[in-house]
C-alpha positions in Angstrom: 115.7 89.5 147.3 118.7 91.2 149.3 120.4 94.4 149.3 123.4 93.0 147.6 121.9 91.2 144.7 119.8 93.6 143.8 122.7 96.3 144.0 124.7 94.1 142.3 121.8 93.7 139.1 120.8 97.6 138.6 124.4 96.9 138.1 124.5 94.7 135.8 122.7 97.9 133.6 120.1 97.1 130.8 119.5 96.9 127.3 116.6 98.4 125.6 115.9 95.6 122.9 114.0 97.6 119.8 110.7 97.3 119.6 110.4 96.7 115.9 112.4 93.8 115.9 110.3 91.8 118.7 107.0 93.0 115.8 108.9 92.2 112.2 111.0 89.2 113.5 108.6 87.0 111.2 109.0 89.7 109.0 112.8 88.8 107.8 112.0 85.5 108.1 113.9 85.5 111.5 112.9 82.2 114.0 113.0 83.2 117.9 116.7 81.4 117.9 118.7 83.6 115.4 116.3 86.1 116.6 117.5 85.6 120.4 121.2 85.2 118.9 120.6 89.2 117.6 118.8 90.6 120.8 122.0 89.2 122.4 125.0 90.6 120.1 123.1 93.8 120.7 123.4 93.4 124.5 127.1 92.6 123.6 127.4 96.0 122.0 125.3 98.3 124.0 127.4 96.7 127.2 130.4 97.4 124.7 131.8 94.6 123.7 131.8 95.0 119.8 133.0 91.3 118.4 131.7 89.1 121.5 133.0 85.3 120.3 130.4 82.8 119.5 131.6 80.7 122.9 131.0 84.0 125.1 127.6 84.3 123.1 126.6 79.9 123.5 127.6 81.1 127.4 123.8 82.7 127.5 122.0 80.7 125.2 121.6 77.4 125.1 123.2 76.9 121.6 126.9 75.9 121.8 130.1 78.0 120.0 129.4 76.2 116.6 125.7 76.6 116.9 126.2 80.6 117.6 128.7 81.2 115.0 126.4 79.2 112.3 123.8 81.5 112.6 125.6 84.2 112.9 127.3 83.5 108.8 124.0 82.7 108.6 123.1 86.1 109.1 125.1 87.0 107.5 124.1 85.8 104.4 121.0 87.1 104.4 122.4 90.8 105.3 121.2 91.2 108.5 124.5 91.5 110.5 128.0 92.5 109.0 131.3 92.7 110.7 133.5 96.0 109.8 137.8 96.7 110.5 138.3 98.9 112.2 140.6 102.5 111.5 142.9 102.0 114.2 147.2 101.0 113.7 146.0 97.4 115.9 143.3 95.6 113.0 140.2 95.6 115.0 136.8 93.9 114.1 133.6 94.5 115.4 129.9 93.4 114.6 127.1 96.2 112.9 123.5 95.4 113.6 122.9 98.5 110.8 121.9 96.9 107.6 119.4 94.5 110.2 117.7 97.8 111.5 117.9 99.3 107.6 116.3 96.2 106.4 113.7 96.4 109.5 112.8 100.0 108.8 112.8 99.3 104.8 110.0 96.9 106.4 108.2 99.3 108.4 108.2 102.1 105.4 106.9 99.4 103.0 104.1 98.7 106.0 102.6 102.1 106.5 102.9 102.7 102.5 100.5 99.9 102.4 98.5 101.3 104.9 98.0 104.5 103.3 96.6 103.2 99.4 94.3 100.8 101.4 92.9 103.4 103.3 92.5 106.0 100.4 91.1 103.2 98.7 88.6 102.9 100.9 87.9 106.6 101.2 87.6 107.0 97.2 85.1 103.1 96.8 83.7 105.3 100.0 82.7 108.2 98.0 81.9 107.2 94.8 79.1 105.1 96.8 78.0 108.4 98.0 77.5 110.2 94.6 75.7 106.4 93.4 73.8 106.7 96.4 72.6 110.2 95.9 72.4 110.8 92.2 70.1 107.4 92.9 72.2 105.6 90.2 75.1 104.1 88.8 77.8 106.1 87.7 78.8 106.7 84.3 82.9 106.4 82.5 83.1 110.4 82.3 81.4 110.7 85.8 84.0 108.3 87.6 86.3 110.5 85.5 85.5 113.5 86.9 85.7 112.3 90.5 88.4 110.7 89.8 90.0 113.8 88.6 89.2 116.1 91.6 90.9 114.1 93.5 94.0 113.2 91.6 94.5 116.8 89.5 92.9 118.9 91.7 94.1 117.8 95.2 90.5 118.6 96.7 90.2 115.8 99.0 87.1 113.0 100.3 85.9 115.4 102.8 85.4 118.4 100.4 84.4 116.6 97.9 81.9 115.4 100.0 80.9 118.2 101.2 80.5 120.5 97.9 78.2 117.1 97.3 76.3 117.9 100.1 75.6 121.6 99.1 74.9 120.5 95.5 72.1 118.1 97.3 70.6 120.7 100.0 70.6 123.5 96.7 69.0 121.5 94.5 71.6 120.7 91.3 72.2 118.0 91.7 74.6 117.3 88.7 78.0 117.1 88.1 78.8 121.0 86.0 77.1 122.1 89.4 79.7 120.2 91.8 82.7 121.6 89.9 81.5 125.0 90.5 81.4 124.8 94.6 84.7 122.7 94.6 86.4 125.7 92.5 84.9 128.2 94.8 86.3 126.8 97.9 90.0 126.0 96.5 89.9 129.6 95.4 88.4 130.6 99.0 90.6 128.9 100.2 88.3 126.2 101.9 89.4 122.7 102.3 87.5 121.8 105.6 84.2 120.3 105.9 83.8 122.5 109.0 84.1 125.3 106.8 82.5 124.8 103.3 79.5 124.4 105.7 80.3 127.6 107.4 80.4 129.4 103.9 77.0 127.7 102.7 75.3 128.1 105.3 76.7 132.1 104.6 74.8 132.0 101.2 71.7 130.2 102.0 70.7 133.4 104.7 67.8 135.5 103.6 69.0 138.8 101.6 66.9 140.8 103.6 65.5 140.1 107.9 61.9 141.7 106.4 61.0 138.8 103.7 58.0 137.2 103.9 58.1 134.4 106.9 56.4 132.2 103.9 59.1 133.4 101.1 61.8 130.4 101.3 65.3 130.9 101.7 67.4 131.7 98.5 69.6 129.0 97.8 72.9 130.4 95.9 73.6 129.6 93.0 77.4 129.0 92.5 77.2 128.7 88.3 76.7 132.4 89.1 79.7 133.8 91.0 
């Protein structure tokens, strides 16, 4: 490429194609042709031509002017593009892609929400499985309700509930009342991570006196008697 050609190419500038359009056009039921026309509209608007004619758009595509017009009309019916009038004395019109961007944003937010729901469900399923493995049996309806209450009402994370379960196992007091008391104490102390919970448990399991006999077991902290 010669220097003159390179300079001309650079002077033409660039148009940033929104990645979200490329990612979600299929979910908007847009064809590749419709998507390319939108990209062309976006490029025209980006360069200051807010209301390109069907002929101008057709010059950049393998479509006729009438085909471009039909696609534009179709996109307007789908509420993906709009035509607005200017507020100047001389009436002007311009295309707006805001309806399209709003639709894409809505889809992206719904997708993110769905992912969050699925992750939460997976974590809760894992939590129930962990409890059943430690208890060596299926949980009763009341126990399932208690477990759900810790998450939904008491706002404990799955991580901290698992940590409380581990603490109960180590203390050899595997029952829901004991675990509930642990969670209550941790919440009161502001303990929200498994690392802090582990540190707290280790502190209470240390021998109260360094002079205790070596063969004597280290006392376990009884959360129910605190």
